N, CA, C and O atoms as CSV, one atom per row, in Angstrom:
chain,resi,resn,atom,element,x,y,z
A,1,MET,N,N,99.581,70.322,89.426
A,1,MET,CA,C,98.930,70.136,90.702
A,1,MET,C,C,99.692,70.863,91.812
A,1,MET,O,O,99.092,71.490,92.684
A,2,GLU,N,N,101.014,70.769,91.764
A,2,GLU,CA,C,101.835,71.409,92.788
A,2,GLU,C,C,101.704,72.928,92.746
A,2,GLU,O,O,101.640,73.580,93.789
A,3,ILE,N,N,101.664,73.481,91.556
A,3,ILE,CA,C,101.535,74.937,91.409
A,3,ILE,C,C,100.179,75.401,91.913
A,3,ILE,O,O,100.087,76.434,92.577
A,4,PHE,N,N,99.125,74.653,91.608
A,4,PHE,CA,C,97.786,74.989,92.087
A,4,PHE,C,C,97.728,74.995,93.614
A,4,PHE,O,O,97.133,75.891,94.212
A,5,LEU,N,N,98.340,74.005,94.236
A,5,LEU,CA,C,98.342,73.930,95.696
A,5,LEU,C,C,99.145,75.074,96.313
A,5,LEU,O,O,98.768,75.598,97.361
A,6,LYS,N,N,100.238,75.461,95.678
A,6,LYS,CA,C,101.021,76.586,96.186
A,6,LYS,C,C,100.243,77.894,96.091
A,6,LYS,O,O,100.277,78.716,97.007
A,7,ILE,N,N,99.542,78.078,94.973
A,7,ILE,CA,C,98.711,79.280,94.817
A,7,ILE,C,C,97.596,79.289,95.860
A,7,ILE,O,O,97.296,80.331,96.442
A,8,LEU,N,N,96.989,78.143,96.093
A,8,LEU,CA,C,95.935,78.025,97.093
A,8,LEU,C,C,96.485,78.302,98.495
A,8,LEU,O,O,95.806,78.915,99.318
A,9,LEU,N,N,97.696,77.857,98.761
A,9,LEU,CA,C,98.333,78.114,100.048
A,9,LEU,C,C,98.587,79.601,100.254
A,9,LEU,O,O,98.386,80.119,101.353
A,10,VAL,N,N,99.022,80.285,99.214
A,10,VAL,CA,C,99.247,81.729,99.303
A,10,VAL,C,C,97.924,82.455,99.539
A,10,VAL,O,O,97.866,83.391,100.336
A,11,LEU,N,N,96.867,82.033,98.856
A,11,LEU,CA,C,95.558,82.660,99.060
A,11,LEU,C,C,95.049,82.451,100.483
A,11,LEU,O,O,94.489,83.368,101.084
A,12,PHE,N,N,95.239,81.252,101.020
A,12,PHE,CA,C,94.823,80.988,102.400
A,12,PHE,C,C,95.630,81.842,103.374
A,12,PHE,O,O,95.079,82.365,104.343
A,13,SER,N,N,96.931,81.988,103.123
A,13,SER,CA,C,97.758,82.768,104.049
A,13,SER,C,C,97.391,84.251,104.009
A,13,SER,O,O,97.321,84.893,105.057
A,14,VAL,N,N,97.158,84.797,102.830
A,14,VAL,CA,C,96.750,86.193,102.721
A,14,VAL,C,C,95.370,86.395,103.349
A,14,VAL,O,O,95.135,87.395,104.028
A,15,GLY,N,N,94.469,85.457,103.127
A,15,GLY,CA,C,93.141,85.545,103.740
A,15,GLY,C,C,93.210,85.471,105.250
A,15,GLY,O,O,92.493,86.195,105.941
A,16,LEU,N,N,94.062,84.608,105.769
A,16,LEU,CA,C,94.217,84.482,107.220
A,16,LEU,C,C,94.790,85.761,107.817
A,16,LEU,O,O,94.339,86.209,108.871
A,17,ILE,N,N,95.766,86.341,107.161
A,17,ILE,CA,C,96.341,87.602,107.642
A,17,ILE,C,C,95.286,88.699,107.647
A,17,ILE,O,O,95.180,89.452,108.615
A,18,ALA,N,N,94.507,88.796,106.577
A,18,ALA,CA,C,93.478,89.832,106.479
A,18,ALA,C,C,92.400,89.664,107.545
A,18,ALA,O,O,91.967,90.645,108.150
A,19,VAL,N,N,91.967,88.432,107.776
A,19,VAL,CA,C,90.909,88.196,108.758
A,19,VAL,C,C,91.395,88.501,110.166
A,19,VAL,O,O,90.647,89.054,110.972
A,20,VAL,N,N,92.635,88.149,110.471
A,20,VAL,CA,C,93.175,88.435,111.804
A,20,VAL,C,C,93.300,89.948,112.007
A,20,VAL,O,O,93.019,90.450,113.095
A,21,LEU,N,N,93.713,90.662,110.983
A,21,LEU,CA,C,93.844,92.110,111.112
A,21,LEU,C,C,92.493,92.816,111.198
A,21,LEU,O,O,92.411,93.908,111.760
A,22,LEU,N,N,91.446,92.225,110.659
A,22,LEU,CA,C,90.116,92.826,110.725
A,22,LEU,C,C,89.471,92.683,112.101
A,22,LEU,O,O,88.568,93.450,112.436
A,23,GLN,N,N,89.908,91.733,112.889
A,23,GLN,CA,C,89.314,91.532,114.207
A,23,GLN,C,C,89.773,92.614,115.163
A,23,GLN,O,O,90.899,93.105,115.086
A,24,LYS,N,N,88.864,92.975,116.074
A,24,LYS,CA,C,89.268,93.971,117.065
A,24,LYS,C,C,89.908,93.275,118.252
A,24,LYS,O,O,89.697,92.083,118.476
A,25,GLY,N,N,90.687,94.025,119.005
A,25,GLY,CA,C,91.437,93.476,120.125
A,25,GLY,C,C,90.535,92.954,121.227
A,25,GLY,O,O,89.427,93.454,121.421
A,26,LYS,N,N,91.005,91.959,121.943
A,26,LYS,CA,C,90.225,91.356,123.019
A,26,LYS,C,C,90.376,92.112,124.329
A,26,LYS,O,O,89.487,92.033,125.177
A,27,SER,N,N,91.458,92.835,124.525
A,27,SER,CA,C,91.658,93.543,125.783
A,27,SER,C,C,91.740,95.040,125.511
A,27,SER,O,O,92.108,95.469,124.418
A,28,ALA,N,N,91.394,95.813,126.513
A,28,ALA,CA,C,91.456,97.269,126.393
A,28,ALA,C,C,92.630,97.803,127.203
A,28,ALA,O,O,92.489,98.776,127.945
A,29,GLY,N,N,93.762,97.178,127.062
A,29,GLY,CA,C,94.937,97.609,127.788
A,29,GLY,C,C,94.948,97.064,129.203
A,29,GLY,O,O,94.331,96.036,129.480
A,30,LEU,N,N,95.644,97.744,130.096
A,30,LEU,CA,C,95.774,97.286,131.472
A,30,LEU,C,C,94.453,97.381,132.224
A,30,LEU,O,O,94.145,96.514,133.042
A,31,SER,N,N,93.677,98.414,131.960
A,31,SER,CA,C,92.394,98.548,132.660
A,31,SER,C,C,91.430,97.439,132.265
A,31,SER,O,O,90.653,96.974,133.099
A,32,GLY,N,N,91.465,97.015,131.029
A,32,GLY,CA,C,90.618,95.915,130.604
A,32,GLY,C,C,91.027,94.595,131.212
A,32,GLY,O,O,90.189,93.727,131.456
A,33,ALA,N,N,92.310,94.442,131.456
A,33,ALA,CA,C,92.794,93.211,132.072
A,33,ALA,C,C,92.396,93.139,133.537
A,33,ALA,O,O,92.161,92.049,134.060
A,34,ILE,N,N,92.316,94.275,134.202
A,34,ILE,CA,C,91.980,94.285,135.621
A,34,ILE,C,C,90.469,94.209,135.830
A,34,ILE,O,O,89.992,93.381,136.607
A,35,THR,N,N,89.728,95.052,135.155
A,35,THR,CA,C,88.282,95.131,135.418
A,35,THR,C,C,87.463,94.159,134.592
A,35,THR,O,O,86.531,93.549,135.116
A,36,GLY,N,N,87.777,93.998,133.334
A,36,GLY,CA,C,86.933,93.185,132.474
A,36,GLY,C,C,87.403,91.764,132.288
A,36,GLY,O,O,86.801,91.011,131.522
A,37,GLY,N,N,88.460,91.380,132.966
A,37,GLY,CA,C,89.008,90.043,132.795
A,37,GLY,C,C,88.091,88.956,133.294
A,37,GLY,O,O,87.989,87.900,132.669
A,38,ALA,N,N,87.423,89.189,134.401
A,38,ALA,CA,C,86.559,88.158,134.979
A,38,ALA,C,C,85.337,87.908,134.095
A,38,ALA,O,O,84.914,86.767,133.912
A,39,GLU,N,N,84.782,88.974,133.556
A,39,GLU,CA,C,83.612,88.804,132.687
A,39,GLU,C,C,83.974,88.024,131.441
A,39,GLU,O,O,83.209,87.169,130.994
A,40,HIS,N,N,85.129,88.311,130.882
A,40,HIS,CA,C,85.536,87.605,129.668
A,40,HIS,C,C,85.912,86.162,129.987
A,40,HIS,O,O,85.692,85.264,129.174
A,41,LEU,N,N,86.478,85.943,131.171
A,41,LEU,CA,C,86.912,84.603,131.555
A,41,LEU,C,C,85.728,83.663,131.726
A,41,LEU,O,O,85.785,82.506,131.309
A,42,PHE,N,N,84.673,84.147,132.326
A,42,PHE,CA,C,83.522,83.292,132.588
A,42,PHE,C,C,82.488,83.327,131.469
A,42,PHE,O,O,81.426,82.719,131.609
A,43,GLY,N,N,82.756,84.001,130.390
A,43,GLY,CA,C,81.912,83.928,129.200
A,43,GLY,C,C,80.631,84.720,129.260
A,43,GLY,O,O,79.649,84.326,128.631
A,44,LYS,N,N,80.595,85.821,129.987
A,44,LYS,CA,C,79.378,86.625,130.030
A,44,LYS,C,C,79.209,87.432,128.746
A,44,LYS,O,O,78.091,87.792,128.377
A,45,GLN,N,N,80.295,87.710,128.081
A,45,GLN,CA,C,80.233,88.446,126.822
A,45,GLN,C,C,80.374,87.460,125.678
A,45,GLN,O,O,81.429,86.852,125.493
A,46,LYS,N,N,79.315,87.309,124.921
A,46,LYS,CA,C,79.372,86.398,123.779
A,46,LYS,C,C,79.545,87.206,122.501
A,46,LYS,O,O,78.990,88.296,122.357
A,47,ALA,N,N,80.312,86.663,121.590
A,47,ALA,CA,C,80.532,87.331,120.316
A,47,ALA,C,C,79.270,87.251,119.476
A,47,ALA,O,O,78.613,86.212,119.430
A,48,ARG,N,N,78.940,88.320,118.828
A,48,ARG,CA,C,77.753,88.373,117.992
A,48,ARG,C,C,78.112,88.970,116.634
A,48,ARG,O,O,79.059,89.748,116.517
A,49,GLY,N,N,77.365,88.608,115.639
A,49,GLY,CA,C,77.470,89.233,114.335
A,49,GLY,C,C,78.804,89.039,113.657
A,49,GLY,O,O,79.272,87.919,113.454
A,50,LEU,N,N,79.408,90.168,113.310
A,50,LEU,CA,C,80.645,90.156,112.534
A,50,LEU,C,C,81.807,89.545,113.314
A,50,LEU,O,O,82.647,88.855,112.738
A,51,ASP,N,N,81.857,89.794,114.616
A,51,ASP,CA,C,82.944,89.227,115.426
A,51,ASP,C,C,82.902,87.706,115.421
A,51,ASP,O,O,83.936,87.051,115.289
A,52,LEU,N,N,81.710,87.150,115.565
A,52,LEU,CA,C,81.560,85.691,115.548
A,52,LEU,C,C,81.943,85.127,114.184
A,52,LEU,O,O,82.623,84.105,114.100
A,53,PHE,N,N,81.508,85.791,113.123
A,53,PHE,CA,C,81.845,85.346,111.774
A,53,PHE,C,C,83.353,85.373,111.538
A,53,PHE,O,O,83.909,84.439,110.961
A,54,LEU,N,N,84.019,86.448,111.986
A,54,LEU,CA,C,85.463,86.552,111.795
A,54,LEU,C,C,86.211,85.507,112.613
A,54,LEU,O,O,87.230,84.984,112.162
A,55,GLN,N,N,85.716,85.195,113.815
A,55,GLN,CA,C,86.362,84.152,114.618
A,55,GLN,C,C,86.263,82.794,113.939
A,55,GLN,O,O,87.243,82.053,113.873
A,56,ARG,N,N,85.086,82.475,113.439
A,56,ARG,CA,C,84.907,81.178,112.768
A,56,ARG,C,C,85.694,81.116,111.473
A,56,ARG,O,O,86.273,80.079,111.150
A,57,LEU,N,N,85.724,82.209,110.728
A,57,LEU,CA,C,86.495,82.248,109.487
A,57,LEU,C,C,87.991,82.099,109.764
A,57,LEU,O,O,88.710,81.477,108.982
A,58,THR,N,N,88.453,82.665,110.867
A,58,THR,CA,C,89.855,82.518,111.255
A,58,THR,C,C,90.195,81.057,111.517
A,58,THR,O,O,91.240,80.570,111.086
A,59,VAL,N,N,89.313,80.364,112.223
A,59,VAL,CA,C,89.556,78.949,112.514
A,59,VAL,C,C,89.581,78.134,111.229
A,59,VAL,O,O,90.452,77.282,111.053
A,60,VAL,N,N,88.638,78.386,110.334
A,60,VAL,CA,C,88.571,77.639,109.075
A,60,VAL,C,C,89.816,77.894,108.232
A,60,VAL,O,O,90.407,76.959,107.694
A,61,LEU,N,N,90.211,79.154,108.119
A,61,LEU,CA,C,91.393,79.478,107.317
A,61,LEU,C,C,92.674,78.930,107.947
A,61,LEU,O,O,93.576,78.502,107.226
A,62,ALA,N,N,92.768,78.935,109.269
A,62,ALA,CA,C,93.961,78.406,109.931
A,62,ALA,C,C,94.079,76.901,109.724
A,62,ALA,O,O,95.165,76.396,109.440
A,63,VAL,N,N,92.973,76.187,109.864
A,63,VAL,CA,C,92.997,74.735,109.645
A,63,VAL,C,C,93.323,74.428,108.183
A,63,VAL,O,O,94.117,73.532,107.896
A,64,GLY,N,N,92.713,75.167,107.268
A,64,GLY,CA,C,92.998,74.979,105.848
A,64,GLY,C,C,94.448,75.274,105.511
A,64,GLY,O,O,95.069,74.554,104.729
A,65,PHE,N,N,94.990,76.338,106.105
A,65,PHE,CA,C,96.388,76.680,105.877
A,65,PHE,C,C,97.315,75.582,106.380
A,65,PHE,O,O,98.276,75.216,105.702
A,66,PHE,N,N,97.030,75.058,107.560
A,66,PHE,CA,C,97.866,74.009,108.143
A,66,PHE,C,C,97.839,72.751,107.280
A,66,PHE,O,O,98.887,72.164,107.008
A,67,ILE,N,N,96.662,72.339,106.852
A,67,ILE,CA,C,96.536,71.132,106.019
A,67,ILE,C,C,97.203,71.337,104.669
A,67,ILE,O,O,97.910,70.456,104.180
A,68,LEU,N,N,96.978,72.503,104.065
A,68,LEU,CA,C,97.609,72.777,102.769
A,68,LEU,C,C,99.129,72.827,102.886
A,68,LEU,O,O,99.832,72.371,101.984
A,69,ALA,N,N,99.642,73.373,103.983
A,69,ALA,CA,C,101.091,73.419,104.170
A,69,ALA,C,C,101.666,72.011,104.243
A,69,ALA,O,O,102.727,71.740,103.680
A,70,LEU,N,N,100.970,71.120,104.933
A,70,LEU,CA,C,101.437,69.735,104.998
A,70,LEU,C,C,101.376,69.052,103.634
A,70,LEU,O,O,102.299,68.328,103.259
A,71,VAL,N,N,100.300,69.278,102.896
A,71,VAL,CA,C,100.154,68.651,101.572
A,71,VAL,C,C,101.202,69.178,100.606
A,71,VAL,O,O,101.809,68.405,99.865
A,72,VAL,N,N,101.420,70.490,100.609
A,72,VAL,CA,C,102.425,71.077,99.710
A,72,VAL,C,C,103.817,70.571,100.069
A,72,VAL,O,O,104.614,70.272,99.179
A,73,SER,N,N,104.116,70.473,101.346
A,73,SER,CA,C,105.438,69.970,101.728
A,73,SER,C,C,105.615,68.509,101.322
A,73,SER,O,O,106.724,68.094,100.984
A,74,TYR,N,N,104.558,67.743,101.349
A,74,TYR,CA,C,104.621,66.343,100.904
A,74,TYR,C,C,104.922,66.269,99.408
A,74,TYR,O,O,105.760,65.476,98.980
A,75,PHE,N,N,104.225,67.110,98.601
A,75,PHE,CA,C,104.447,67.080,97.156
A,75,PHE,C,C,105.813,67.628,96.762
A,75,PHE,O,O,106.417,67.135,95.810
A,76,VAL,N,N,106.306,68.621,97.460
A,76,VAL,CA,C,107.608,69.191,97.135
A,76,VAL,C,C,108.719,68.197,97.495
A,76,VAL,O,O,109.742,68.131,96.814
A,77,LYS,N,N,108.516,67.438,98.550
A,77,LYS,CA,C,109.519,66.472,98.984
A,77,LYS,C,C,109.740,65.361,97.952
A,77,LYS,O,O,110.852,64.851,97.818
A,78,GLN,N,N,108.690,64.989,97.232
A,78,GLN,CA,C,108.805,63.893,96.266
A,78,GLN,C,C,109.516,64.289,95.014
A,78,GLN,O,O,109.686,63.467,94.113
C-alpha cells in the first residue's frame, strides 16, 4: 500500500509540473502590468477552452498532491 501511494504521489507531482509548464504566462512583462492590469483585476478577461481546463486541472492535481503527501507521510511515520 505504501509503495502504491508513493508511486501515485510521484505521478501527481510530475503531472502538476507538466500542467503548470503548459500554461501560458499571466502577464506580458512590465507593459502588461501597467496597461492590462486593471482589466485582469476586474475580471473582464475570462479564461476559455484550454486555459480554463489547465487551470482546473492544476487545482485538482495540487489538492491531490497535498492530500497524498499527507497520507504518505502518515504511513511512513508508522
